[in-house]
Residue frames relative to the residue before (quaternion, step in Angstrom):
aa qw qx qy qz dx dy dz
M 1.0000 0.0000 0.0000 0.0000 0.00 0.00 0.00
G 0.3019 -0.7830 0.4987 0.2172 3.62 1.02 -0.73
V 0.8104 -0.1914 0.1806 0.5234 3.55 -1.09 -0.81
K 0.3129 -0.7962 0.4994 0.1372 3.56 -0.84 1.04
A 0.7854 0.2455 -0.1240 0.5545 3.61 1.20 -0.28
I 0.1439 -0.7659 0.6201 0.0903 3.52 -1.35 0.21
L 0.4223 -0.6814 0.5350 0.2669 3.56 -1.20 0.54
G 0.0365 0.8082 -0.5860 0.0448 3.54 -1.13 0.66
T 0.3854 -0.6899 0.5648 0.2377 3.51 -1.39 -0.04
K 0.3955 -0.7040 0.5394 0.2387 3.54 -0.91 0.93
L 0.2233 -0.8004 0.5472 0.1007 3.57 -0.72 1.10
G 0.6832 -0.4328 0.3056 0.5026 3.59 1.06 -0.65
M 0.4956 -0.6487 0.4916 0.3031 3.55 -1.33 -0.11
T 0.0222 0.7613 -0.6479 0.0138 3.50 -1.27 0.58
Q 0.3505 -0.7153 0.5455 0.2607 3.58 -1.19 -0.39
I 0.1385 -0.7674 0.6207 0.0822 3.53 -1.18 0.65
F 0.3850 -0.7107 0.5452 0.2223 3.54 -1.30 0.36
T 0.3857 -0.7093 0.5442 0.2280 3.54 -1.02 0.85
E 0.6975 -0.4506 0.3375 0.4434 3.57 -1.29 0.06
N 0.6707 0.4860 -0.2952 0.4763 3.58 1.17 -0.54
G 0.5681 -0.6136 0.3804 0.3951 3.59 1.26 -0.10
D 0.4716 0.6680 -0.4506 0.3582 3.59 1.25 0.17
V 0.3963 -0.7053 0.5421 0.2273 3.54 -1.13 0.77
V 0.0817 -0.7946 0.6013 0.0165 3.59 -0.84 1.01
P 0.2837 -0.7518 0.5645 0.1891 3.64 -0.61 1.05
V 0.0193 -0.8154 0.5772 -0.0408 3.57 -0.79 1.02
T 0.3111 -0.6979 0.6093 0.2121 3.52 -1.34 0.44
V 0.2931 -0.7550 0.5654 0.1560 3.57 -0.87 0.99
I 0.0516 -0.7986 0.5991 -0.0245 3.56 -0.76 1.12
S 0.2774 -0.7126 0.6198 0.1766 3.54 -0.98 0.93
A 0.0549 -0.8466 0.5280 -0.0376 3.57 -0.11 1.34
G 0.8461 0.0015 -0.0430 0.5313 3.54 -0.59 1.21
P 0.5449 0.0269 -0.7631 -0.3463 1.44 -2.41 -0.64
C 0.2419 -0.7506 0.6017 0.1265 3.55 -1.21 0.67
T 0.2814 -0.7521 0.5754 0.1553 3.55 -1.17 0.65
I 0.3944 -0.7088 0.5346 0.2370 3.57 -0.89 0.95
I 0.2669 -0.7836 0.5457 0.1299 3.56 -0.64 1.16
R 0.7533 -0.2107 0.1582 0.6026 3.57 0.88 -0.96
K 0.3145 -0.7560 0.5473 0.1732 3.56 -1.23 0.35
G 0.2796 -0.7406 0.5895 0.1607 3.50 -1.28 0.61
E 0.7731 -0.3199 0.2430 0.4909 3.56 -1.15 -0.62
K 0.8251 0.0608 0.0025 0.5617 3.59 0.91 -0.92
N 0.7501 0.2943 -0.2095 0.5540 3.59 1.20 0.32
V 0.2733 -0.7338 0.5966 0.1757 3.51 -1.34 0.24
Q 0.3458 -0.7019 0.5827 0.2195 3.54 -1.21 0.60
V 0.0468 -0.8196 0.5706 -0.0234 3.56 -0.64 1.13
G 0.2742 -0.7407 0.5903 0.1668 3.52 -1.28 0.50
Y 0.1017 -0.7957 0.5970 0.0087 3.54 -1.08 0.81
R 0.8211 0.1545 -0.1853 0.5172 3.55 -1.02 0.93
E 0.2315 -0.8061 0.5361 0.0956 3.53 -0.04 1.32
I 0.3541 -0.7344 0.5470 0.1898 3.56 -1.02 0.87
R 0.4993 -0.6552 0.4783 0.3044 3.56 -0.95 0.86
K 0.6303 -0.5857 0.3621 0.3585 3.55 -1.06 0.77
E 0.6949 0.4863 -0.2834 0.4475 3.60 0.94 -0.86
A 0.7083 0.4500 -0.2623 0.4765 3.60 1.23 -0.35
V 0.4234 0.7328 -0.4524 0.2814 3.60 1.26 -0.09
A 0.6886 0.4896 -0.2923 0.4480 3.60 0.80 -0.98
R 0.6794 0.4956 -0.2911 0.4562 3.59 1.06 -0.66
L 0.7674 0.3969 -0.1957 0.4640 3.59 0.98 -0.83
L 0.7791 0.2935 -0.1523 0.5326 3.60 1.11 -0.57
N 0.3856 -0.6984 0.5498 0.2475 3.55 -1.09 0.74
K 0.7376 -0.4490 0.2772 0.4214 3.56 -1.29 0.19
P 0.6536 0.5070 -0.3455 0.4431 3.69 0.85 -0.76
L 0.6651 0.4918 -0.3149 0.4654 3.60 0.96 -0.79
R 0.6324 0.5176 -0.3374 0.4673 3.59 0.99 -0.76
G 0.6546 0.5134 -0.3100 0.4603 3.58 1.03 -0.79
M 0.6169 0.5478 -0.3469 0.4461 3.59 1.09 -0.71
F 0.6739 0.4811 -0.2988 0.4745 3.59 0.92 -0.87
E 0.6481 0.5181 -0.3246 0.4541 3.60 0.97 -0.81
K 0.6549 0.5143 -0.3125 0.4570 3.58 0.98 -0.84
A 0.6910 0.4639 -0.2743 0.4817 3.58 1.04 -0.78
G 0.4070 -0.7384 0.4556 0.2856 3.59 1.21 -0.32
V 0.5730 0.5583 -0.3935 0.4530 3.57 1.14 0.69
K 0.5862 -0.5600 0.4448 0.3808 3.54 -1.28 0.26
P 0.5599 -0.6160 0.4238 0.3570 3.63 -1.09 0.56
F 0.1688 -0.7902 0.5859 0.0617 3.55 -1.10 0.82
R 0.5692 -0.6123 0.4434 0.3233 3.53 -1.24 0.61
F 0.7958 0.1661 -0.0716 0.5779 3.59 0.98 -0.86
V 0.0352 -0.7738 0.6324 -0.0067 3.56 -0.99 0.93
R 0.0833 0.7978 -0.5884 0.1018 3.58 -0.73 1.08
C 0.3920 -0.6704 0.5735 0.2607 3.54 -1.34 0.41
L 0.0854 -0.8071 0.5842 -0.0036 3.57 -0.80 1.07
P 0.5364 -0.6388 0.4391 0.3338 3.61 -1.05 0.71
A 0.0403 0.7899 -0.6094 0.0545 3.55 -1.15 0.67
D 0.1266 -0.7490 0.6388 0.1220 3.53 -1.34 0.23
E 0.7455 0.3373 -0.2992 0.4909 3.57 -1.32 0.08
M 0.0214 0.8747 -0.4828 0.0374 3.51 0.94 1.04
E 0.5787 0.6085 -0.3841 0.3838 3.61 1.11 -0.55
A 0.7050 0.4676 -0.2663 0.4619 3.57 1.07 -0.70
I 0.6133 0.5512 -0.3478 0.4462 3.60 1.26 -0.20
M 0.1054 -0.7990 0.5917 0.0190 3.55 -0.83 1.06
P 0.4967 -0.6494 0.4830 0.3134 3.61 -0.96 0.82
N 0.8067 0.2687 -0.2356 0.4707 3.53 -1.32 0.52
T 0.5268 0.5695 -0.4484 0.4440 3.56 1.12 0.71
E 0.4446 -0.7178 0.4900 0.2167 3.54 -1.22 0.56
I 0.1211 -0.7485 0.6461 0.0870 3.54 -1.21 0.70
N 0.0339 -0.8058 0.5909 -0.0210 3.57 -1.03 0.78
V 0.7749 -0.3824 0.2441 0.4402 3.57 -1.31 -0.15
S 0.5006 0.6625 -0.4319 0.3521 3.60 1.20 -0.20
M 0.5607 0.6065 -0.3866 0.4102 3.60 1.24 -0.24
F 0.7003 0.4136 -0.2570 0.5220 3.60 1.28 -0.27
K 0.2156 -0.7595 0.6013 0.1227 3.52 -1.30 0.48
E 0.5859 -0.5737 0.4376 0.3688 3.55 -1.18 0.55
G 0.7574 0.3225 -0.2781 0.4950 3.55 -0.94 0.97
E 0.5386 0.6210 -0.4022 0.4032 3.59 1.25 -0.22
M 0.3736 -0.7167 0.5484 0.2142 3.58 -1.18 0.65
V 0.0455 -0.8040 0.5927 -0.0176 3.57 -0.97 0.92
H 0.3209 -0.6758 0.6198 0.2370 3.51 -1.41 0.32
V 0.1355 -0.7994 0.5832 0.0500 3.58 -0.84 0.98
T 0.1110 -0.7985 0.5915 0.0126 3.56 -0.79 1.12
G 0.1327 0.7810 -0.5995 0.1143 3.56 -0.93 0.96
T 0.5059 -0.6162 0.5036 0.3328 3.55 -1.34 -0.03
S 0.4240 -0.7308 0.4789 0.2385 3.56 -0.66 1.12
K 0.6420 -0.5333 0.3880 0.3910 3.55 -1.23 0.44
G 0.3476 -0.7283 0.5524 0.2086 3.58 -0.92 0.90
K 0.1170 -0.8236 0.5544 0.0251 3.57 -0.76 1.06
G 0.5622 -0.6488 0.3771 0.3474 3.56 1.24 0.36
F 0.7474 -0.3548 0.2959 0.4774 3.55 -1.28 -0.45
S 0.0078 0.8081 -0.5864 0.0549 3.57 -0.77 1.07
G 0.5394 -0.6310 0.4616 0.3126 3.52 -1.20 0.57
A 0.7057 -0.4862 0.3170 0.4063 3.54 -1.32 0.24
M 0.6320 0.5449 -0.3504 0.4253 3.61 1.02 -0.67
E 0.7083 0.4216 -0.2639 0.5009 3.59 0.95 -0.80
R 0.6999 0.4919 -0.2766 0.4378 3.57 0.96 -0.87
H 0.8187 0.1998 -0.0708 0.5336 3.61 0.93 -0.90
H 0.4537 -0.7180 0.4303 0.3059 3.61 1.29 0.19
F 0.1990 0.7724 -0.5678 0.2035 3.59 0.92 0.91
N 0.5208 -0.6461 0.4693 0.3018 3.53 -1.25 0.53
G 0.4688 -0.6634 0.4570 0.3622 3.57 1.15 -0.54
Q 0.5645 -0.6084 0.4550 0.3227 3.54 -1.35 0.23
P 0.5721 -0.5844 0.4302 0.3822 3.61 -1.14 0.44
N 0.4936 -0.6719 0.4741 0.2830 3.55 -1.19 0.54
T 0.6887 0.4105 -0.2830 0.5264 3.58 1.23 0.25
H 0.7536 0.4089 -0.2829 0.4299 3.57 -1.34 -0.17
G 0.7687 -0.4122 0.1973 0.4475 3.54 0.83 1.00
C 0.6638 0.4999 -0.3109 0.4613 3.62 1.25 0.11
S 0.3364 0.7885 -0.4730 0.2034 3.58 1.19 0.26
D 0.7176 0.4456 -0.2638 0.4657 3.61 1.13 -0.48
R 0.7778 0.2507 -0.1658 0.5520 3.63 1.21 0.01
P 0.0677 0.8478 -0.5235 0.0507 3.63 0.68 0.99
R 0.7311 0.4050 -0.2439 0.4920 3.63 1.14 -0.44
S 0.4304 0.7054 -0.4655 0.3170 3.61 1.21 0.30
T 0.6105 -0.5871 0.4009 0.3490 3.57 -1.29 0.33
G 0.4435 -0.6750 0.4758 0.3482 3.59 1.15 -0.43
S 0.7997 -0.2515 0.1966 0.5086 3.57 -1.15 -0.58
T 0.2266 -0.7906 0.5583 0.1090 3.58 -0.99 0.88
G 0.8166 -0.1488 0.0820 0.5516 3.63 1.17 0.14
S 0.6632 -0.5116 0.3798 0.3926 3.53 -1.33 0.22
G 0.3205 -0.7551 0.5422 0.1822 3.56 -1.13 0.63
Q 0.6822 0.4717 -0.2978 0.4727 3.63 1.22 0.06
E 0.8176 0.2647 -0.1649 0.4840 3.60 0.19 -1.22
A 0.7498 0.3584 -0.2257 0.5083 3.61 0.78 -0.97
S 0.0428 -0.8450 0.5267 0.0818 3.57 0.92 -1.02
R 0.7174 0.3287 -0.2699 0.5518 3.57 1.03 0.73
T 0.5196 -0.6086 0.4935 0.3407 3.55 -1.33 0.18
W 0.4123 -0.7338 0.4848 0.2377 3.57 -0.67 1.10
K 0.5589 -0.5947 0.4684 0.3385 3.53 -1.19 0.66
G 0.7595 0.3339 -0.2709 0.4882 3.56 -0.92 0.94
K 0.4129 0.7072 -0.4769 0.3193 3.59 1.25 0.01
R 0.4189 -0.7176 0.5018 0.2403 3.57 -0.85 0.98
L 0.0969 0.8029 -0.5677 0.1541 3.53 -0.37 1.33
P 0.6623 -0.4573 0.3715 0.4628 3.62 -1.22 0.05
G 0.2705 0.7594 -0.5611 0.1881 3.56 -1.14 0.59
Q 0.7858 -0.3072 0.2429 0.4787 3.54 -1.33 -0.38
L 0.1263 -0.7841 0.6064 0.0392 3.55 -0.93 0.99
G 0.8182 0.1916 -0.1682 0.5152 3.57 -0.83 0.99
N 0.6934 0.4728 -0.3673 0.4009 3.54 -1.38 -0.31
V 0.5186 0.5903 -0.4359 0.4388 3.56 0.95 0.97
R 0.5476 -0.6201 0.4582 0.3251 3.55 -1.22 0.58
R 0.0195 0.8030 -0.5916 0.0693 3.56 -0.79 1.08
T 0.1842 -0.7730 0.6011 0.0850 3.56 -1.21 0.69
V 0.1563 -0.7452 0.6422 0.0888 3.55 -0.98 0.93
K 0.2284 -0.8231 0.5129 0.0853 3.55 -0.57 1.19
D 0.8601 0.1974 -0.1389 0.4494 3.50 -1.40 0.44
L 0.2701 0.7257 -0.5728 0.2690 3.53 0.62 1.21
K 0.3804 -0.7484 0.5047 0.2013 3.56 -0.88 0.95
I 0.3714 -0.6977 0.5675 0.2308 3.57 -0.98 0.91
V 0.2459 -0.7964 0.5409 0.1129 3.55 -0.57 1.18
K 0.8101 -0.0350 0.0629 0.5819 3.59 0.98 -0.82
V 0.1512 -0.7560 0.6311 0.0852 3.55 -1.19 0.70
D 0.0819 -0.7848 0.6142 0.0150 3.58 -0.72 1.13
E 0.2244 -0.8220 0.5118 0.1099 3.57 -0.08 1.31
Q 0.6233 0.5587 -0.3517 0.4191 3.61 1.03 -0.64
K 0.7770 0.3030 -0.1564 0.5292 3.58 1.01 -0.82
N 0.3955 -0.7348 0.4604 0.3027 3.61 1.32 0.04
L 0.4319 0.6905 -0.4587 0.3555 3.56 0.89 0.97
L 0.1303 -0.7428 0.6518 0.0795 3.51 -1.23 0.75
L 0.1392 -0.7589 0.6308 0.0821 3.55 -1.00 0.87
V 0.0364 -0.8067 0.5894 -0.0234 3.56 -0.53 1.23
K 0.5164 -0.6602 0.4581 0.2961 3.53 -1.05 0.81
G 0.7850 0.2954 -0.2374 0.4900 3.57 -0.89 0.97
S 0.5911 -0.5762 0.4454 0.3467 3.53 -1.37 -0.16
I 0.2104 -0.7504 0.6140 0.1251 3.54 -1.30 0.45
P 0.6199 -0.5714 0.3736 0.3869 3.62 -1.17 0.45
G 0.7323 0.4732 -0.3245 0.3667 3.51 -1.32 0.44
A 0.5331 -0.6068 0.4921 0.3247 3.48 -1.40 0.24
S 0.6769 -0.4534 0.3708 0.4459 3.56 -1.30 0.09
N 0.8026 0.2244 -0.2383 0.4986 3.55 -1.13 0.86
G 0.4694 0.6660 -0.4494 0.3662 3.59 1.22 0.33
L 0.5153 -0.6478 0.4728 0.3022 3.55 -1.15 0.69
V 0.0154 -0.7899 0.6128 -0.0149 3.58 -0.97 0.89
V 0.2838 -0.7197 0.6069 0.1821 3.52 -1.33 0.43
I 0.1493 -0.7857 0.5967 0.0658 3.59 -0.73 1.06
L 0.0447 -0.8219 0.5658 -0.0495 3.56 -0.52 1.26
R 0.5050 -0.6344 0.4875 0.3237 3.57 -0.99 0.81
A 0.4727 -0.6921 0.4683 0.2797 3.58 -0.96 0.87
Q 0.7589 0.2989 -0.1755 0.5513 3.62 1.13 -0.53
């Protein structure tokens, strides 16, 4: 089977029509091509999005430039380790693209959700809020009580409070590949995936 995953970029969402006339919402992903830099025991290190020669010194430090030179590959913007098997058949400095997937295949897509900054408890944890009567008319969106005032006398760890919302790694499992466009390196998967447009995603075979 070889490499089980590929790196890509989320382009956005659209919809397509089936032969029966049904509307299917899909996410368009620009998947690969990726270059295998080196391989380990059960994974491979791949690079995605080649960096222009004039921008290498600005975007990469000396250790990273040395890593690419030692591997004999061009420098890339993104470098990740991806799972693989049948390691004997995998050769460094070779390319992988969307041809590794087939229409109807199930995949897991991992990305970083949109960061929304500091948010209150109602938006972050979907609290209902406080009543507008009985002494709470001036704080209807507050969290309410945060802990006992006698035995514990402190706020327990894990208490749902206001804070950072989004900007976390999330995986959506078992998404169906609706279409594979090998000429344009595009994957169309049914449904939505995490992250904003132009965000980096990892597409992994479900099996």
